[in-house]
All heavy atoms as an XYZ file, in Angstrom:
662
protein
N     130.942     93.137     99.039
C     132.037     93.742     99.765
C     131.588     95.109    100.271
O     131.071     95.913     99.523
C     133.248     93.880     98.821
C     134.428     94.523     99.492
S     135.975     94.283     98.609
C     135.786     95.380     97.228
N     131.784     95.376    101.551
C     131.367     96.648    102.112
C     132.497     97.660    101.990
O     133.666     97.325    102.130
C     130.963     96.492    103.575
O     132.089     96.214    104.357
N     132.115     98.902    101.716
C     133.099     99.975    101.622
C     133.345    100.535    103.010
O     132.410    100.774    103.761
C     132.577    101.092    100.717
C     132.527    100.708     99.269
C     132.097    101.885     98.422
O     132.443    103.029     98.752
O     131.408    101.648     97.429
N     134.595    100.749    103.348
C     134.914    101.359    104.623
C     135.154    102.844    104.417
O     135.743    103.255    103.432
C     136.141    100.698    105.234
C     135.852     99.302    105.721
C     136.897     98.819    106.699
O     137.511     99.654    107.377
O     137.079     97.615    106.764
N     134.712    103.618    105.366
C     134.887    105.058    105.305
C     136.223    105.433    105.932
O     136.681    104.786    106.866
C     133.751    105.746    106.060
O     133.981    107.120    106.123
N     136.840    106.487    105.404
C     138.075    107.010    105.991
C     137.764    107.819    107.247
O     138.658    108.196    107.989
C     138.806    107.877    104.977
N     136.490    108.061    107.486
C     136.042    108.847    108.632
C     135.653    107.901    109.757
O     134.993    106.890    109.534
C     134.828    109.718    108.237
C     135.172    110.631    107.070
C     134.344    110.527    109.425
C     133.975    111.340    106.465
N     136.063    108.225    110.976
C     135.646    107.452    112.143
C     134.400    108.094    112.739
O     134.368    109.293    112.971
C     136.766    107.399    113.175
C     137.936    106.539    112.738
C     138.940    106.325    113.859
O     138.515    106.245    115.025
O     140.127    106.242    113.540
N     133.394    107.282    112.981
C     132.113    107.767    113.502
C     131.943    107.330    114.940
O     132.425    106.277    115.313
C     130.964    107.242    112.642
C     131.016    107.763    111.232
C     131.611    107.025    110.225
C     130.490    109.005    110.934
C     131.666    107.515    108.927
C     130.541    109.503    109.640
C     131.136    108.756    108.640
N     131.220    108.109    115.757
C     130.652    109.422    115.447
C     131.738    110.491    115.366
O     132.807    110.335    115.954
C     129.706    109.693    116.620
C     130.267    108.900    117.752
C     130.946    107.708    117.144
N     131.441    111.551    114.623
C     132.402    112.646    114.477
C     131.670    113.954    114.195
O     130.532    113.962    113.757
C     133.390    112.352    113.353
S     132.641    112.325    111.721
N     132.360    115.048    114.464
C     131.843    116.370    114.139
C     132.096    116.598    112.657
O     133.204    116.382    112.175
C     132.560    117.436    114.993
O     132.365    117.107    116.363
C     132.017    118.815    114.708
N     131.060    117.031    111.937
C     131.169    117.144    110.481
C     130.417    118.383    109.996
O     129.211    118.508    110.233
C     130.581    115.886    109.826
C     130.999    115.715    108.402
C     132.137    114.991    108.087
C     130.256    116.269    107.376
C     132.524    114.826    106.765
C     130.644    116.115    106.059
C     131.782    115.393    105.757
N     131.104    119.313    109.305
C     130.423    120.497    108.770
C     129.808    120.206    107.397
O     130.438    119.593    106.544
C     131.555    121.514    108.648
C     132.775    120.679    108.403
C     132.550    119.374    109.138
N     128.584    120.648    107.215
C     127.905    120.523    105.920
C     127.637    121.936    105.427
O     126.946    122.718    106.081
C     126.606    119.720    106.043
C     126.948    118.312    106.536
C     125.864    119.699    104.719
C     125.776    117.465    106.867
N     128.225    122.273    104.276
C     128.107    123.622    103.727
C     127.198    123.591    102.510
O     127.393    122.783    101.603
C     129.491    124.147    103.346
C     129.494    125.581    102.864
C     130.918    126.070    102.653
C     130.969    127.542    102.362
N     132.355    128.036    102.310
N     126.222    124.504    102.512
C     125.276    124.603    101.406
C     125.236    126.040    100.918
O     125.283    126.963    101.722
C     123.879    124.178    101.880
C     123.826    122.725    102.341
S     122.528    122.422    103.557
C     123.266    123.117    105.031
N     125.156    126.219     99.621
C     125.105    127.551     99.043
C     123.832    127.725     98.230
O     123.384    126.780     97.571
C     126.328    127.801     98.184
C     127.578    127.986     99.032
S     129.092    127.793     98.113
C     129.386    126.062     98.363
N     123.268    128.930     98.319
C     122.050    129.226     97.575
C     121.815    130.717     97.506
O     122.633    131.521     97.955
N     120.681    131.093     96.958
C     120.320    132.504     96.861
C     120.015    133.044     98.251
O     119.451    132.346     99.088
C     119.115    132.682     95.950
C     119.394    132.191     94.541
C     118.683    133.016     93.505
N     119.087    132.573     92.179
C     120.121    133.061     91.516
N     120.846    134.013     92.039
N     120.443    132.613     90.326
N     120.396    134.279     98.497
C     120.203    134.891     99.810
C     118.756    135.346     99.952
O     118.410    136.489     99.674
C     121.170    136.057    100.006
C     121.211    136.544    101.446
O     120.540    135.932    102.303
O     121.915    137.520    101.721
N     117.902    134.406    100.359
C     116.488    134.697    100.607
C     116.188    134.371    102.069
O     116.907    133.575    102.689
C     115.576    133.832     99.706
O     115.751    132.460    100.071
C     115.883    134.034     98.235
N     115.131    134.947    102.613
C     114.780    134.647    104.005
C     114.487    133.160    104.231
O     114.699    132.635    105.317
C     113.518    135.487    104.252
C     113.563    136.571    103.238
C     114.275    135.980    102.040
N     114.038    132.473    103.206
C     113.669    131.072    103.343
C     114.867    130.124    103.311
O     114.775    128.988    103.782
C     112.708    130.651    102.212
C     111.390    131.391    102.193
C     111.497    132.759    101.514
O     112.405    132.974    100.680
O     110.673    133.632    101.836
N     115.996    130.549    102.748
C     117.098    129.622    102.531
C     117.646    129.046    103.839
O     117.864    127.844    103.943
C     118.221    130.267    101.703
C     119.287    129.282    101.311
C     119.012    128.258    100.425
C     120.562    129.364    101.838
C     119.987    127.328    100.070
C     121.545    128.458    101.490
C     121.244    127.433    100.597
N     117.855    129.876    104.836
C     118.372    129.378    106.113
C     117.402    128.372    106.738
O     117.817    127.308    107.208
C     118.634    130.528    107.084
C     119.151    130.127    108.465
C     120.449    129.340    108.373
C     119.330    131.349    109.343
N     116.124    128.683    106.700
C     115.121    127.766    107.246
C     115.110    126.448    106.476
O     115.072    125.368    107.070
C     113.719    128.418    107.189
O     113.759    129.635    107.924
C     112.667    127.505    107.765
N     115.178    126.523    105.161
C     115.168    125.321    104.324
C     116.366    124.428    104.625
O     116.206    123.217    104.822
C     115.177    125.709    102.826
O     113.975    126.426    102.536
C     115.280    124.491    101.933
N     117.562    125.027    104.672
C     118.756    124.213    104.906
C     118.725    123.590    106.294
O     119.064    122.414    106.465
C     120.043    125.037    104.711
O     120.009    126.197    105.551
C     120.221    125.449    103.258
N     118.291    124.360    107.256
C     118.220    123.831    108.630
C     117.213    122.684    108.706
O     117.471    121.650    109.328
C     117.858    124.953    109.590
C     118.025    124.553    111.026
C     117.895    125.767    111.924
N     118.158    125.379    113.289
C     118.701    126.153    114.188
N     119.049    127.377    113.875
N     118.899    125.732    115.412
N     116.058    122.854    108.077
C     115.040    121.792    108.072
C     115.568    120.525    107.407
O     115.304    119.412    107.883
C     113.769    122.256    107.357
C     112.973    123.288    108.158
O     113.271    123.484    109.358
O     112.060    123.899    107.565
N     116.299    120.691    106.300
C     116.860    119.527    105.605
C     117.802    118.744    106.518
O     117.729    117.517    106.604
C     117.611    119.963    104.342
C     116.766    120.407    103.162
C     117.636    121.119    102.127
C     116.043    119.230    102.541
N     118.686    119.451    107.208
C     119.654    118.788    108.086
C     118.957    118.196    109.303
O     119.214    117.042    109.686
C     120.765    119.773    108.519
C     121.528    120.309    107.302
C     121.701    119.116    109.524
C     122.172    119.257    106.424
N     118.050    118.954    109.922
C     117.374    118.467    111.119
C     116.513    117.240    110.855
O     116.287    116.435    111.758
C     116.558    119.587    111.762
C     117.439    120.618    112.451
C     116.678    121.717    113.170
O     115.485    121.949    112.848
O     117.282    122.340    114.061
N     116.073    117.046    109.630
C     115.290    115.842    109.316
C     116.150    114.579    109.427
O     115.621    113.477    109.557
C     114.664    115.951    107.924
O     115.642    115.816    106.915
N     117.471    114.748    109.413
C     118.391    113.605    109.511
C     119.067    113.481    110.870
O     119.484    112.386    111.249
C     119.488    113.716    108.439
C     118.969    113.551    107.063
N     118.813    112.331    106.455
C     118.530    114.469    106.161
C     118.323    112.481    105.244
N     118.142    113.788    105.044
N     119.221    114.598    111.583
C     120.010    114.561    112.826
C     119.258    115.056    114.054
O     119.813    115.050    115.149
C     121.328    115.363    112.690
C     122.173    114.824    111.557
C     121.062    116.843    112.508
N     118.033    115.506    113.889
C     117.308    116.075    115.012
C     117.641    117.553    115.161
O     118.283    118.151    114.299
N     117.240    118.126    116.260
C     117.403    119.555    116.490
C     118.875    119.977    116.453
O     119.739    119.302    116.996
C     116.795    119.914    117.840
O     116.879    121.298    118.054
N     119.139    121.096    115.779
C     120.486    121.652    115.666
C     120.550    122.925    116.497
O     119.688    123.796    116.367
C     120.825    121.962    114.185
C     122.136    122.708    114.065
C     120.839    120.694    113.352
N     121.565    123.025    117.330
C     121.744    124.221    118.158
C     122.128    125.406    117.271
O     122.838    125.250    116.276
C     122.848    123.956    119.191
C     122.898    125.046    120.234
O     123.619    126.046    119.996
O     122.227    124.915    121.268
N     121.668    126.593    117.649
C     121.980    127.807    116.884
C     123.482    128.030    116.734
O     123.930    128.577    115.722
C     121.351    129.042    117.535
C     119.838    129.072    117.403
O     119.286    128.336    116.560
O     119.197    129.835    118.151
N     124.273    127.606    117.720
C     125.725    127.803    117.648
C     126.378    126.922    116.586
O     127.521    127.166    116.210
C     126.397    127.528    119.006
O     126.138    126.169    119.381
C     125.880    128.468    120.079
N     125.653    125.924    116.076
C     126.190    125.029    115.052
C     125.929    125.550    113.640
O     126.353    124.943    112.663
C     125.585    123.631    115.198
N     125.249    126.688    113.534
C     124.860    127.242    112.231
C     125.632    128.530    111.978
O     125.569    129.466    112.766
C     123.338    127.521    112.186
C     122.944    128.076    110.825
C     122.544    126.270    112.523
N     126.360    128.554    110.867
C     127.113    129.752    110.467
C     126.676    130.143    109.056
O     126.479    129.281    108.201
C     128.619    129.472    110.455
C     129.169    128.928    111.767
C     129.303    130.002    112.798
C     129.995    129.470    114.036
N     129.284    129.670    115.257
N     126.554    131.456    108.838
C     126.199    131.938    107.501
C     127.229    132.959    107.035
O     127.875    133.623    107.843
C     124.804    132.599    107.497
O     124.821    133.725    108.366
C     123.720    131.625    107.913
N     127.353    133.057    105.725
C     128.255    134.030    105.132
C     127.677    134.473    103.788
O     127.415    133.636    102.917
C     129.639    133.402    104.930
O     130.507    134.331    104.319
N     127.466    135.775    103.642
C     126.914    136.319    102.400
C     128.027    136.511    101.380
O     129.175    136.791    101.735
C     126.222    137.644    102.665
N     127.674    136.382    100.101
C     128.635    136.655     99.043
C     128.911    138.148     98.981
O     128.151    138.962     99.525
C     128.101    136.150     97.692
O     126.949    136.883     97.320
N     129.969    138.518     98.307
C     130.360    139.936     98.258
C     129.293    140.817     97.616
O     129.121    141.968     97.991
C     131.692    140.099     97.533
O     131.601    139.583     96.221
N     128.546    140.272     96.658
C     127.497    141.076     96.013
C     126.144    140.920     96.701
O     125.184    141.576     96.316
C     127.395    140.740     94.528
C     127.015    139.298     94.282
O     126.643    138.572     95.198
N     127.113    138.865     93.036
N     126.065    140.045     97.710
C     124.841    139.901     98.478
C     123.746    139.066     97.841
O     122.663    138.942     98.398
N     124.015    138.485     96.680
C     122.994    137.665     96.013
C     122.932    136.238     96.539
O     121.905    135.576     96.427
C     123.232    137.619     94.503
C     123.004    138.968     93.860
O     122.189    139.756     94.323
N     123.737    139.244     92.806
N     124.044    135.759     97.068
C     124.128    134.370     97.502
C     124.577    134.304     98.954
O     125.155    135.248     99.484
C     125.116    133.592     96.621
C     124.719    133.585     95.180
C     125.246    134.513     94.300
C     123.794    132.668     94.700
C     124.868    134.527     92.965
C     123.404    132.680     93.373
C     123.948    133.607     92.498
N     124.320    133.154     99.574
C     124.720    132.953    100.965
C     125.174    131.501    101.122
O     124.659    130.610    100.446
C     123.560    133.283    101.942
C     122.396    132.324    101.767
C     124.029    133.307    103.376
N     126.162    131.300    101.984
C     126.535    129.935    102.341
C     126.096    129.704    103.775
O     126.175    130.596    104.621
C     128.036    129.700    102.184
O     128.758    130.417    103.154
N     125.581    128.517    104.014
C     125.161    128.111    105.343
C     125.948    126.855    105.683
O     125.922    125.881    104.935
C     123.643    127.804    105.392
C     123.239    127.315    106.775
C     122.835    129.016    104.984
N     126.690    126.907    106.796
C     127.425    125.735    107.262
C     126.795    125.293    108.573
O     126.685    126.080    109.513
C     128.912    126.053    107.480
O     129.459    126.534    106.241
C     129.678    124.822    107.933
N     126.360    124.042    108.587
C     125.765    123.462    109.788
C     126.658    122.307    110.217
O     126.878    121.367    109.456
C     124.324    122.987    109.539
C     123.457    124.170    109.089
C     123.759    122.326    110.790
C     122.025    123.816    108.745
N     127.188    122.410    111.424
C     128.072    121.374    111.944
C     127.248    120.397    112.768
O     126.531    120.795    113.697
C     129.194    121.999    112.789
O     129.905    122.932    111.953
C     130.159    120.944    113.287
N     127.350    119.123    112.402
C     126.569    118.071    113.048
C     127.489    117.035    113.677
O     128.695    117.034    113.419
C     125.640    117.359    112.032
C     126.473    116.620    110.968
C     124.698    118.356    111.368
C     125.694    115.620    110.137
N     126.916    116.180    114.462
C     127.619    114.977    114.904
C     127.119    113.852    114.014
O     125.964    113.416    114.141
C     127.338    114.674    116.389
O     127.798    115.772    117.166
C     128.056    113.405    116.823
N     127.961    113.446    113.078
C     127.575    112.407    112.122
C     127.755    111.037    112.765
O     128.758    110.773    113.421
C     128.435    112.515    110.868
N     126.776    110.168    112.557
C     126.824    108.848    113.174
C     127.284    107.754    112.221
O     127.711    106.692    112.662
C     125.458    108.487    113.756
O     124.472    108.506    112.743
N     127.207    108.000    110.897
C     127.615    106.969    109.935
C     127.811    107.571    108.548
O     127.308    108.655    108.246
C     126.548    105.868    109.840
O     125.373    106.384    109.234
N     128.518    106.827    107.705
C     128.690    107.241    106.312
C     127.345    107.250    105.607
O     127.064    108.126    104.795
C     129.667    106.302    105.593
C     129.988    106.744    104.176
C     130.692    108.088    104.117
O     131.694    108.274    104.793
N     130.189    109.007    103.317
N     126.484    106.299    105.939
C     125.152    106.239    105.330
C     124.356    107.495    105.649
O     123.683    108.054    104.789
C     124.395    104.998    105.816
C     123.022    104.848    105.177
C     123.099    104.607    103.686
O     123.830    103.726    103.240
N     122.372    105.374    102.892
N     124.449    107.968    106.885
C     123.753    109.197    107.271
C     124.248    110.374    106.429
O     123.452    111.148    105.906
C     123.966    109.479    108.761
C     123.273    110.746    109.221
C     123.679    111.153    110.629
O     124.842    111.069    110.992
N     122.697    111.571    111.416
N     125.568    110.518    106.291
C     126.121    111.610    105.474
C     125.684    111.486    104.019
O     125.314    112.480    103.390
C     127.646    111.627    105.566
C     128.233    112.057    106.906
C     129.761    111.948    106.866
C     127.803    113.466    107.268
N     125.721    110.277    103.482
C     125.286    110.058    102.093
C     123.831    110.480    101.916
O     123.479    111.139    100.930
C     125.451    108.596    101.692
C     126.909    108.168    101.577
O     127.806    109.054    101.554
O     127.152    106.948    101.535
N     122.976    110.104    102.875
C     121.555    110.451    102.796
C     121.360    111.968    102.862
O     120.551    112.528    102.124
C     120.773    109.778    103.925
C     120.675    108.267    103.760
O     120.963    107.752    102.662
O     120.325    107.592    104.758
N     122.114    112.630    103.750
C     122.017    114.086    103.868
C     122.426    114.745    102.553
O     121.703    115.595    102.018
C     122.889    114.608    105.031
C     122.290    114.184    106.381
C     123.033    116.132    104.950
C     123.194    114.438    107.574
N     123.588    114.366    102.019
C     124.065    115.000    100.787
C     123.141    114.725     99.610
O     122.927    115.590     98.765
C     125.498    114.570    100.473
C     126.498    115.397    101.237
C     127.132    114.900    102.369
C     126.792    116.705    100.857
C     128.032    115.675    103.087
C     127.689    117.485    101.568
C     128.307    116.962    102.680
O     129.187    117.737    103.384
N     122.566    113.536     99.563
C     121.644    113.195     98.481
C     120.419    114.111     98.533
O     120.013    114.695     97.521
C     121.222    111.728     98.606
C     120.504    111.185     97.398
C     120.255    109.677     97.503
N     121.502    108.932     97.656
C     121.887    108.283     98.779
N     121.122    108.281     99.845
N     123.023    107.631     98.822
N     119.831    114.281     99.721
C     118.640    115.116     99.854
C     118.950    116.599     99.646
O     118.227    117.308     98.944
C     117.987    114.908    101.219
C     116.695    115.687    101.357
C     115.950    115.414    102.643
O     116.387    114.587    103.460
O     114.905    116.072    102.831
N     120.026    117.068    100.252
C     120.408    118.481    100.135
C     120.704    118.832     98.679
O     120.241    119.854     98.164
C     121.621    118.776    101.047
C     122.270    120.095    100.703
C     121.192    118.757    102.517
N     121.471    117.992     98.008
C     121.851    118.267     96.608
C     120.653    118.245     95.666
O     120.663    118.913     94.635
C     122.889    117.245     96.139
O     124.061    117.363     96.906
N     119.628    117.492     95.999
C     118.447    117.391     95.139
C     117.479    118.554     95.334
O     116.600    118.773     94.499
C     117.717    116.077     95.423
N     117.641    119.321     96.406
C     116.705    120.421     96.687
C     116.947    121.581     95.722
O     118.082    122.001     95.505
C     116.855    120.886     98.137
C     115.690    121.688     98.607
N     115.513    123.009     98.256
C     114.628    121.345     99.369
C     114.401    123.449     98.785
N     113.833    122.458     99.479
N     115.864    122.117     95.180
C     115.950    123.197     94.172
C     116.639    124.457     94.696
O     117.268    125.172     93.925
C     114.559    123.563     93.664
C     113.962    122.486     92.771
O     114.723    121.639     92.270
O     112.718    122.485     92.591
N     116.492    124.761     95.977
C     117.057    125.992     96.517
C     118.565    125.896     96.803
O     119.231    126.915     96.960
C     116.346    126.400     97.807
C     114.915    126.855     97.558
O     114.587    127.143     96.390
O     114.139    126.905     98.520
N     119.081    124.674     96.887
C     120.504    124.471     97.188
C     121.263    124.398     95.868
O     121.086    123.471     95.092
C     120.729    123.203     98.033
C     122.215    122.990     98.297
C     119.966    123.284     99.349
N     122.104    125.399     95.619
C     122.852    125.445     94.371
C     124.083    124.560     94.424
O     124.535    124.031     93.403
C     123.257    126.887     94.046
C     122.086    127.871     93.907
C     122.609    129.270     93.681
C     121.158    127.444     92.781
N     124.656    124.396     95.639
C     125.858    123.575     95.795
C     125.950    123.123     97.241
O     125.581    123.860     98.149
C     127.106    124.382     95.435
C     128.389    123.578     95.455
S     129.856    124.580     95.097
C     129.480    125.179     93.462
N     126.433    121.897     97.436
C     126.651    121.384     98.791
C     128.047    120.806     98.864
O     128.497    120.115     97.948
C     125.617    120.321     99.134
N     128.752    121.132     99.945
C     130.113    120.644    100.159
C     130.198    119.945    101.501
O     129.507    120.256    102.430
C     131.114    121.796    100.147
C     131.120    122.664     98.897
C     131.990    123.887     99.118
C     131.658    121.865     97.725
């Protein structure tokens, strides 16, 4: 039996990742997402530093093509050592 998604594809979908505020974190998160969706425009990437400046959230908005694609992205992003949390 196949599971149906509550999401209709293709759709615009934000992927938020949190990690330590290092120069490499933005590059790492972007590379992780681009490996699944191709090149991401700079306007699709938003960052926000924590109040103490130790952590940063990066939200990359993509056009998701399937539930499988989202599952694959979250699986890879969540497994990366630099990503503390993915939403």
